[in-house]
Wavefront OBJ file of the C-alpha trace (Angstrom):
o trace
v 4.646 -14.088 19.528
v 2.689 -17.026 20.837
v 4.564 -20.255 20.253
v 7.711 -18.512 19.080
v 9.956 -21.069 20.776
v 8.286 -23.869 18.845
v 8.585 -21.881 15.610
v 12.272 -21.286 16.290
v 13.036 -24.954 16.911
v 11.049 -25.945 13.815
v 13.022 -23.442 11.725
v 16.310 -24.720 13.102
v 15.366 -28.335 12.353
v 14.306 -27.439 8.817
v 17.509 -25.611 7.843
v 20.232 -27.292 9.895
v 23.061 -29.159 8.169
v 23.629 -31.817 10.810
v 21.880 -33.136 13.881
v 23.484 -30.647 16.286
v 23.823 -27.663 13.935
v 22.198 -24.514 15.314
v 24.513 -21.741 14.136
v 25.300 -22.252 10.466
v 24.659 -19.443 7.987
v 21.541 -21.126 6.675
v 20.015 -21.406 10.144
v 20.928 -17.829 11.087
v 19.465 -16.453 7.862
v 16.257 -18.458 8.297
v 15.829 -17.267 11.898
v 16.480 -13.666 10.925
v 13.992 -13.942 8.068
v 11.229 -15.212 10.343
v 11.928 -12.443 12.868
v 12.044 -9.825 10.085
v 8.642 -10.997 8.847
v 7.211 -10.662 12.365
v 8.613 -7.164 12.803
v 7.371 -6.111 9.385
v 3.829 -6.996 10.413
v 4.362 -5.138 13.702
v 5.542 -2.046 11.811
v 2.401 -2.065 9.679
v 0.238 -1.979 12.807
v 2.445 0.486 14.732
v 3.949 2.908 12.197
v 5.344 5.306 14.835
v 7.364 2.655 16.679
v 10.845 3.894 15.770
v 12.735 1.616 18.157
v 11.390 -1.568 16.580
v 12.020 -0.093 13.136
v 15.674 0.457 13.998
v 15.969 -3.151 15.145
v 14.293 -4.299 11.944
v 16.784 -2.363 9.823
v 19.708 -3.849 11.768
v 18.362 -7.362 11.235
v 17.928 -6.768 7.507
v 21.535 -5.545 7.259
v 22.839 -8.548 9.203
v 20.902 -10.929 6.971
v 22.274 -9.123 3.927
v 25.851 -9.653 5.148
v 25.222 -13.321 5.909
v 23.684 -13.850 2.478
v 26.686 -12.235 0.805
v 29.021 -14.493 2.775
v 27.030 -17.613 1.945
v 26.928 -16.691 -1.743
v 30.705 -16.324 -1.868
v 31.388 -19.533 0.075
v 28.695 -21.894 -1.212
v 26.668 -20.652 -4.217
v 24.561 -23.827 -4.487
v 23.433 -23.573 -0.872
v 22.741 -19.861 -1.376
v 20.461 -20.502 -4.355
v 18.652 -23.283 -2.524
v 18.101 -21.124 0.569
v 16.877 -18.145 -1.451
v 14.332 -20.412 -3.124
v 13.129 -21.924 0.134
v 12.781 -18.596 1.935
v 11.316 -16.868 -1.142
v 13.585 -13.842 -0.727
v 14.150 -13.077 -4.407
v 11.849 -13.397 -7.377
l 1 2 3 4 5 6 7 8 9 10 11 12 13 14 15 16 17 18 19 20 21 22 23 24 25 26 27 28 29 30 31 32 33 34 35 36 37 38 39 40 41 42 43 44 45 46 47 48 49 50 51 52 53 54 55 56 57 58 59 60 61 62 63 64 65 66 67 68 69 70 71 72 73 74 75 76 77 78 79 80 81 82 83 84 85 86 87 88 89
C-alpha cells in the first residue's frame, strides 16, 4: 500500500485520453486492474479474509462490465488496452 497515491496518479497519466481526463473507461479499467492485482496478492497471504474476497469479486465484475462497454463502443481502444494491461493471452 505504500506509495499507492503515486501509483494511482502514474496510472491515470499513463491511460488518460486528454490532459484533464481522470474518469474515462480506460482509466477506470486500469485503476481497477491495479487494485485487483493488489487484492489478489493479499488473498494469497490471507486466504480466510472473506470480506476482502467479496470486494475483489465486485471489482472483477465491474471491470468486466466496463470492458464489455469499451469493446462495444471502441474496439480499437479495447484491443490496445487489453494488450497494455496483459489481461488476455
